[in-house]
C-alpha positions in Angstrom: -3.1 -2.7 19.7 -6.4 -1.3 18.3 -9.8 -2.2 19.6 -11.0 -5.5 18.1 -14.2 -3.9 16.8 -12.6 -0.7 15.4 -13.5 -1.8 11.8 -16.4 -4.0 12.5 -18.8 -4.0 9.5 -16.3 -2.1 7.4 -15.2 -3.2 4.0 -11.5 -2.8 3.3 -9.6 -3.4 0.1 -5.8 -3.9 0.3 -3.7 -4.3 -2.8 -0.3 -5.9 -2.7 -1.3 -7.8 0.3 0.3 -11.2 -0.4 3.4 -10.5 1.5 5.3 -7.8 3.5 3.6 -4.6 4.7 0.4 -5.3 2.8 0.0 -8.7 4.4 0.5 -7.3 7.8 -2.0 -4.5 7.1 -4.6 -7.0 6.0 -3.9 -9.1 9.2 -4.4 -6.1 11.5 -7.6 -5.0 9.7 -9.0 -8.5 10.1 -8.0 -8.5 13.8 -10.1 -5.3 14.2 -13.2 -6.9 12.7 -13.1 -5.8 9.1 -14.0 -7.7 6.0 -11.0 -7.5 3.7 -10.5 -8.0 0.0 -6.9 -9.2 -0.2 -5.1 -8.7 -3.4 -2.4 -11.4 -3.5 -0.6 -10.2 -6.6 0.9 -12.3 -9.3 1.7 -15.1 -6.9 -1.9 -16.2 -6.4 -0.9 -19.8 -5.9 1.9 -19.2 -3.4 1.4 -20.5 0.2 -0.5 -18.1 2.3 -0.6 -17.8 6.1 -3.2 -19.7 8.1 -4.8 -16.5 9.4 -5.8 -15.5 5.8 -7.1 -19.0 5.0 -9.1 -19.1 8.2 -10.6 -15.6 7.5 -11.4 -16.7 4.0 -13.3 -19.7 5.3 -15.2 -17.4 7.6 -16.1 -15.2 4.7 -14.2 -12.2 6.2 -11.3 -12.3 3.8 -11.7 -12.5 0.0 -8.5 -13.5 -1.8 -8.1 -12.1 -5.3 -4.9 -12.8 -7.4 -4.0 -10.3 -10.1 -1.1 -8.9 -12.1 -1.3 -5.1 -12.1 1.3 -5.0 -14.9 -1.0 -6.9 -17.2 -3.3 -5.1 -19.6 -6.6 -6.0 -17.7 -5.1 -6.5 -14.2 -6.6 -3.6 -12.4 -9.9 -3.8 -14.2 -10.4 -7.4 -13.3 -9.4 -6.7 -9.7 -11.9 -3.8 -9.5 -14.7 -6.0 -10.9 -13.9 -8.6 -8.2 -14.1 -5.9 -5.5 -17.5 -4.8 -6.9 -18.7 -8.4 -6.7 -17.6 -8.7 -3.1 -18.7 -5.4 -1.7 -21.5 -2.9 -2.3 -19.4 -0.2 -0.7 -15.7 0.3 0.2 -14.9 2.0 3.5 -11.1 1.8 3.1 -8.9 1.5 0.1 -5.2 0.7 0.7 -3.2 1.1 -2.5 -0.1 -0.8 -1.5 0.8 -2.8 -4.6 4.2 -1.9 -6.0 7.9 -2.7 -6.1 11.1 -1.7 -8.0 11.1 -4.7 -10.3 14.8 -4.4 -10.4 17.6 -1.8 -10.3 18.1 -0.2 -13.7 20.9 2.3 -14.3 19.7 5.4 -16.0 21.7 4.9 -19.2 20.6 1.3 -19.6 16.8 1.6 -18.7 14.7 0.2 -21.5 11.3 1.5 -22.6 9.7 -1.8 -21.5 11.3 -1.6 -18.0 10.2 2.0 -17.6 6.6 1.2 -18.7 6.4 -1.7 -16.3 7.7 0.3 -13.3 5.3 3.2 -14.0 2.3 0.9 -14.6 2.7 -1.0 -11.4 3.7 1.8 -9.0 1.9 4.7 -10.5 -0.8 4.0 -13.1 -2.3 1.1 -11.2 -3.0 3.4 -8.2 -4.8 5.8 -10.5 -6.7 2.9 -12.2 -7.8 1.1 -9.0 -8.8 4.4 -7.3 -10.8 5.5 -10.3 -12.6 2.2 -10.6 -13.5 2.0 -6.9 -14.4 5.6 -6.4 -18.2 4.9 -6.7 -17.9 2.3 -4.0 -15.9 4.7 -1.8 -18.5 7.4 -2.4 -21.2 5.0 -1.4 -19.6 4.5 2.0 -20.2 8.1 3.0 -17.1 8.4 5.2 -14.3 6.5 3.4 -10.5 6.6 3.5 -7.8 6.0 0.9 -4.3 5.2 2.2 -1.6 5.0 -0.4 1.9 3.6 0.1 4.7 5.8 -1.0 8.4 5.6 0.1 11.1 7.5 1.7 12.7 7.5 -1.7 10.0 9.8 -2.9 11.8 12.5 -1.0 15.4 11.3 -1.2 15.4 10.0 -4.8 16.5 6.5 -3.6 19.7 4.8 -4.3 21.3 4.1 -7.7 19.1 2.1 -10.2 15.8 3.1 -8.5 15.2 6.5 -10.1 11.9 5.7 -11.9 10.5 3.7 -8.9 11.3 6.7 -6.6 9.8 9.2 -9.0 6.6 7.0 -9.3 6.3 7.1 -5.5 6.6 10.9 -5.6 3.8 11.0 -8.2 1.6 9.0 -5.8 2.3 11.4 -3.0 1.3 14.4 -5.0 -1.6 12.6 -6.6 -2.9 11.8 -3.1 -2.7 15.4 -2.0 -4.7 16.5 -5.0 -7.3 13.8 -4.4 -7.6 14.8 -0.8 -8.8 18.2 -1.9 -11.0 17.0 -4.7 -12.7 14.2 -2.8 -13.2 16.0 0.5 -16.8 17.0 -0.4 -17.6 13.3 -0.8 -16.3 12.7 2.8 -13.3 10.7 1.5 -10.0 11.4 3.2 -6.8 10.6 1.3 -3.4 10.1 3.0 -0.1 8.3 2.5 2.2 6.1 4.5 5.8 6.4 3.6 8.0 3.5 4.9 11.7 3.9 5.2 14.0 0.9 5.1 11.8 -2.1 6.1 13.0 -5.7 6.5 10.7 -7.3 3.9 11.7 -9.4 0.9 11.7 -6.2 -1.1 15.2 -5.4 0.3 16.2 -9.1 0.2 15.8 -8.8 -3.5 17.1 -5.3 -4.2 19.6 -4.4 -1.5 22.8 -6.1 -0.3 23.4 -7.0 3.3 26.3 -4.5 3.4 24.0 -1.7 2.1 21.4 -2.5 4.7 23.9 -2.5 7.5 25.2 0.9 6.5 21.6 2.2 6.4 20.9 0.7 9.9 23.9 2.5 11.4 22.6 5.8 10.0 19.1 5.5 11.6 18.7 7.2 15.0 16.8 4.2 16.4 19.6 1.9 15.2 17.5 -0.7 13.5 15.6 -1.3 10.3 11.9 -1.2 10.3 9.4 -4.1 10.2 6.0 -4.6 8.6 4.6 -4.5 12.1 6.1 -1.0 12.6 4.3 0.2 9.5 0.8 -1.4 9.6 -0.7 0.6 12.5 -0.3 3.8 10.6 -2.6 2.5 7.9 -5.3 1.6 10.5 -4.9 5.0 12.2 -5.3 6.9 8.9 -8.3 4.7 8.0 -10.3 5.1 11.2 -12.5 8.3 11.2 -12.6 8.1 15.0 -8.8 8.4 15.2 -7.9 10.6 12.2 -11.2 12.1 11.0 -9.6 15.6 10.6 -6.5 14.3 8.8 -6.3 14.4 5.0 -3.7 15.1 2.4 -0.8 14.1 4.6 2.2 11.8 4.3 3.1 9.9 7.4 6.8 9.0 7.5 7.7 5.7 9.2 11.5 5.4 9.2 13.0 5.4 12.7 14.3 9.0 12.1 16.2 8.2 8.9 15.0 11.4 7.3 16.5 13.6 9.9 20.0 12.4 9.3 
């Protein structure tokens, strides 16, 4: 549990925050006093938890729907961020998903383009658009979500998703070096197998059980397991000398 004022008077942007890890990250930032711009993805009209609606009423949460696979999705989102904040202290690029499992020989150009746009290009576009607001903060942090599959290659049908996450990891390391003179730190959180609706959609119960048995901690991860890493990497008082790193959250899965 972090101090309830750890991010007081800080402006935080979290993409892909309508569910799963992103939603929990937004909740924990709000619990620590931040003002949070919450990207609720394509499902802008889906039912949202009470804590988000309460924070919205208090003008501490700003809910912005948007489809990052659409032509103007990231541009419109960045404009909304600029309307809400005059600076951004923390940017969490979390939006992304596999969109489906596509065998290598059957992958279409359209499927390829959508996966890359959502998981790779949107990170570049949002970061580029918000960079002036991050520079205005003076001591900002970017935390990008990657995946254990960026190292392992993932399971069948997820090759392009896995490769896009590897791109983000390398892009983040390059940004860390480039943006250091501006006082901006750039790191990644790399979740392992986490029990969100991502795996409900893309993994069978049998596959998840086999994975669970292979993990040293003998359980799958949760959004609550992952979210504190984002806050840690965003707080200059906790991680002010950490940049260009990938923090693996996987219960030991990688060592097996």
